[in-house]
N, C-alpha and C positions, 0 to 999 in steps of 0.2 A: 833851489833851496840850498844846494851845496855851495854856490857862489856866495850867497848871503851869510852863511855860517862859517865859511872857511874850510869846509870839509873837502878833502881831495876827491876829485871826480872819479878817477879810475877805480879805486877800491870800493867806492859807493856803488858804482854800476855793477861791479863783480858781486858785491853782497846782495844787491837787489835781484840780479839774475839767479844767483844761487838760491835765495829765499823763494823766488817764483818757481824754480824747478822742484825744490824739495816740497813746497806746498802743493804743487800740481800732482806730484806722485803720491803724496800722502792722502790728498783728497780722493784721487782715483782708487787707491787701495782701500781706504775706509768705506767709500761708497760701494765698491764691489763686495766687501766683507759684510756690510750690513744687509745688502740686498740678497746675498747668498745665504747668510745665516738666518735671517728673519723671513725670507721669501719676498720676492719683488712685488707680488700682488698683495701681500699682507701689510708690509711696512713702507713700501716705496710707491704707493699710489699717490694721487693728487698731482702736485706740481711736476714731479719727475715724469709721471705718465703723460701729463698733458703736453709737456715740451716735446717729448718724443713723438707722440701721435700727431701733434699739430704740424710738425715739420714733415714727417714721413708719410702721413696720410695725404697731405696736400701734394707732396711730390708724386705719390702713387696716382692720385687723381689726374695730375697734369700729364703724367706719362701714358696713362690708359685712355684718357678722354679727349685730349687736345692734340691737334697736329703739331709736329715738332717745331715748325716755324710759322706760328700764327702771326700774320702781319699786324693785326690790331694790338696784340700784346707787345710786340716789338715797338710799335709806334707809341704806345702808352709809356713804355719804359724810357724811350728817347725824350718824350714830352716831359716826364717827371724829372729826368736828369737836366733838361734845359731849364726848367723852373728853378731847380736847386742852384744851378750855375748863375742864373739871373739874380736870385736872391743873394747869393754870395757876392756877386759883382756890385749890386746896389748897396749891400752892407759895407763894402770897402770904399765905395765911391761917395756915399752920402753920410755925413756925420749925423748921428741920431736916427738912422734908419731903424724902424721898430721891429722888422721881421727878420728872424734868424732862419737859415736853411734847415737847421735841425728841427725847428718847430713845424716845418712842412712835413717832414718825415714822421715826427711823433704825433701829429694831429690825427692820423688814421690808425695809430697803434692802439692796441688794447691797454697799453700801459697808461694812456691818458685817463682811462676810467679810474685809475687808482691814484695817479700823481698830479692831477690837474691843480689841486689846491696847493701842493708844495711848489709847483712851478709858478703859480700865481703869486704866492708869498715871496718866493725868491726874486721874481721880477720886480715886485713892488719894493722890496728892501733895497735892491740894487738901484732902482730908479731914484728912491729917496736919498740914498747915500751919495750917489754920484751927483744928483742935482743940487743938494744942499751942502755937501762936503767936498765935492770934487774928487779927482783921482787920488789925492793924498789920503783922504779919509777912506776911500775904496780900498787902497792898498793896505791901510791899517786894519781893515775888517777882513781881508782875505784869509789870514790864518785862522781867525775865529770860525768862519763858515766852513773852511776845510776841516777844522777840528770837529765840527758837528758831524760832518759826513764820516770822517775817520772814526769818531766815537760810536756812531751807529753801527758801522761794520765791525768794530772791535767788540762791542757788547754782543752783537749777533753771533760773532765767532765764539765768544766765551760760552754763550748759552747753547750753541751748537755742540760744544764739547760736554757741557754739564748735563744737558737734556738726556742723551743716551745713557750717561752714567747713573742718573737717578731714575731712569725709566719713565720720564714725563716729557710730553711735548712742550717746548718752551718757545720763547721769542725767536723769530727767525727773520733774517733779512730777505725781503721779497724782491725778486728780480735784481 
């Protein structure tokens, strides 16, 4: 984007790194403040609790119930990596290859329960745009679709600030 708009790259990278650092620190401090002030079990249940228990309960189960070097798990991991690399190779070797390596990883994720329709629509829009308008029309539409994503996160961020101020649960960006 910097090349297309004539913005110098070095100051932009510094600004983005500074914004990421300040945002990360601010989000950690505000998260700790809310959980400490309101009580983690009172106001921080739901998604925050689920993310922590999902990761650490599974890790505890693996450490307590499984041998450290289970050959079947290692073979499954190697097989999954091989499938991803084959999908990547096929995608770069064959024009119009329909399967993306990320789809293989997302297919078994709980996120697909929530986002399958958005993925279907985005695939359909891209298919129609590229097929009937070519890459020129695709490149014309890229800023629009990136703007939709940025707009969703921006509005979610605004409501994440407004919600605690007015004491109401508001719209939130999920995952």
